[in-house]
C-alpha positions in Angstrom: 152.4 142.2 86.3 150.0 139.3 87.5 150.5 138.7 91.7 151.0 135.2 93.6 148.1 133.8 94.4 147.7 133.0 98.3 145.9 129.4 98.4 145.3 130.6 101.8 142.9 133.9 100.3 139.4 132.2 98.5 138.7 133.4 95.0 136.5 135.8 94.4 134.9 133.7 91.2 134.8 130.0 89.5 135.5 129.4 85.7 132.0 127.6 85.4 134.3 125.0 82.9 132.0 124.6 79.2 131.3 129.2 78.4 134.4 130.8 80.2 131.7 132.8 82.2 132.2 133.9 85.9 130.3 133.2 88.9 130.7 134.4 91.9 131.5 132.1 94.8 128.9 131.8 97.9 130.1 134.0 100.8 127.4 131.1 102.6 128.7 128.9 101.2 132.2 129.0 102.7 130.9 130.4 106.1 129.0 127.4 106.3 131.9 125.1 105.0 134.7 126.7 107.3 132.1 126.1 110.3 131.5 122.8 109.3 135.5 122.3 109.8 135.6 124.2 113.3 133.1 121.1 114.7 134.9 118.6 112.7 138.0 119.0 114.2 137.1 120.6 117.4 135.3 116.4 117.5 137.8 114.2 115.9 141.3 116.6 115.2 143.0 117.4 111.9 142.5 114.1 110.5 138.5 114.6 110.2 137.5 114.0 106.5 137.0 116.8 104.1 133.9 114.7 102.9 132.3 114.8 106.0 133.5 118.8 106.2 131.5 119.0 103.1 128.4 116.5 104.1 127.9 119.2 107.4 128.0 122.3 105.5 125.5 120.6 103.1 127.8 121.7 99.8 129.5 118.6 98.0 133.4 117.3 98.4 134.3 118.9 95.0 132.5 122.1 96.2 135.0 122.2 99.2 138.3 122.5 96.9 136.6 124.8 94.8 136.1 127.2 98.2 139.6 125.9 99.5 142.2 123.8 97.1 143.7 121.9 99.6 143.0 119.8 103.1 146.2 122.3 104.9 144.4 125.6 103.1 141.1 125.6 104.7 142.2 124.1 107.7 145.4 127.4 107.2 142.7 129.8 106.6 140.1 127.9 110.0 143.4 129.0 111.9 143.5 132.6 110.4 140.3 133.0 111.2 139.3 131.4 114.8 143.1 132.8 116.4 141.8 136.6 114.8 138.2 136.3 116.4 140.1 134.8 119.8 142.6 138.1 119.6 140.2 140.2 118.8 138.7 139.3 122.1 141.4 139.3 124.2 142.7 143.1 123.3 138.4 144.4 123.9 138.1 146.7 126.7 142.0 146.0 127.4 142.7 148.6 129.9 146.0 150.4 127.8 147.2 152.6 131.8 146.8 149.5 134.0 150.0 148.0 135.1 151.1 144.5 133.5 149.2 142.6 136.4 146.1 143.9 135.6 146.8 143.2 131.6 147.4 140.0 131.9 144.4 139.2 134.5 142.1 141.1 131.9 143.4 138.4 129.0 142.9 135.8 131.6 139.5 136.2 131.6 138.6 136.8 128.3 141.4 134.1 127.2 138.5 132.3 129.9 135.0 133.2 128.0 135.5 133.1 124.3 136.5 129.0 125.3 133.6 128.7 127.6 131.2 130.7 125.0 132.6 129.3 121.4 133.8 126.1 122.5 134.0 124.4 119.7 136.4 127.1 118.5 138.7 126.6 121.6 139.2 122.7 120.9 139.9 123.7 117.0 142.3 126.1 117.5 143.9 124.0 120.4 144.2 121.0 117.5 145.0 123.6 114.8 148.0 124.8 116.3 149.8 121.6 116.9 149.5 120.4 113.3 152.5 121.1 112.1 150.8 122.3 108.3 150.0 125.5 109.5 153.6 126.7 111.4 154.5 129.9 109.9 151.0 131.3 109.4 151.2 133.6 112.9 153.3 136.3 110.9 149.7 136.7 109.3 147.7 137.6 112.1 150.3 141.1 112.0 147.7 143.4 112.8 146.7 145.8 115.6 144.7 143.9 117.8 147.5 141.0 117.6 150.6 143.9 118.3 148.4 144.9 121.0 148.8 141.7 122.7 152.4 141.3 121.8 153.5 144.0 123.7 151.9 143.2 126.8 154.4 140.8 126.6 157.2 142.5 125.5 156.5 144.8 128.2 155.7 142.0 130.8 159.2 141.0 129.8 161.5 143.8 129.5 159.7 145.0 133.3 160.8 142.2 135.6 157.5 141.7 136.3 156.8 138.4 134.5 159.5 135.8 134.5 162.2 135.6 131.2 160.9 132.9 129.1 159.8 132.0 125.9 156.6 133.0 124.7 155.9 130.0 123.0 156.4 128.5 126.7 154.4 131.3 128.2 151.9 130.4 125.9 151.9 126.8 126.7 151.5 127.8 130.3 147.8 129.1 129.9 146.4 126.6 127.2 147.9 123.6 130.2 145.8 125.8 133.2 143.4 127.0 131.1 142.8 123.6 129.9 141.9 122.3 133.5 139.6 125.0 134.1 137.9 124.0 130.6 137.8 120.6 132.2 136.4 121.2 135.4 133.5 123.5 134.4 132.2 121.6 132.3 131.7 119.5 134.6 129.9 121.9 136.8 129.1 125.8 135.0 127.4 126.4 138.5 131.3 126.7 139.5 133.5 128.8 136.6 134.2 132.0 138.6 136.2 129.2 141.5 138.1 127.8 138.5 139.4 130.9 136.8 139.9 132.3 140.1 141.9 129.3 141.0 143.7 128.7 137.2 144.5 132.6 137.7 146.0 132.2 140.9 148.5 129.2 139.3 149.1 130.7 136.3 150.7 134.1 137.9 152.1 132.2 140.5 154.3 129.8 137.3 154.9 133.4 134.8 155.0 136.5 138.0 158.9 137.4 138.5 158.3 136.8 142.7 161.0 139.0 142.9 159.3 142.3 141.9 
């Protein structure tokens, strides 16, 4: 029985026209294409051309489509990779026995650190999250790391520590306040700790239930 291919998942071989022989695709080129796409989306948004992405990756535009059949497929793969990278960074060192506020503070600090360490990734992810064509890709992140992150939020709602609000609204608050921190930090890196602390005060005041 033949399984249905996922257009987002890269094919491992390429059939060479004329001889029917399979040629392995280059992992190095795939990585270069995703890196070029990250930079392009970070600077130009999802309107960045595949020609530019391919050129920056050092390959022909036709080569790009051998790895990713459509532009949407490229962006979906990039989104999943960036989101997984972020989630893994967020939950690394998450204090399992700590209270909700301490866990949330850990996630906040790690999110800011990730964005400052990889500003292009952070900007590209923000652009891709608003891209309608990849709105249904989040369920594919149902791994142990993502579940750990989701559990913190569910625990916060259940205990009443966090205000009852849609998860996407909560994530929007985090992104909005983090955006202010990133903007100020880009102008004065010497005050990153101050911006991060001010951002945390604003965030916790917005999401925490004052009665708890």
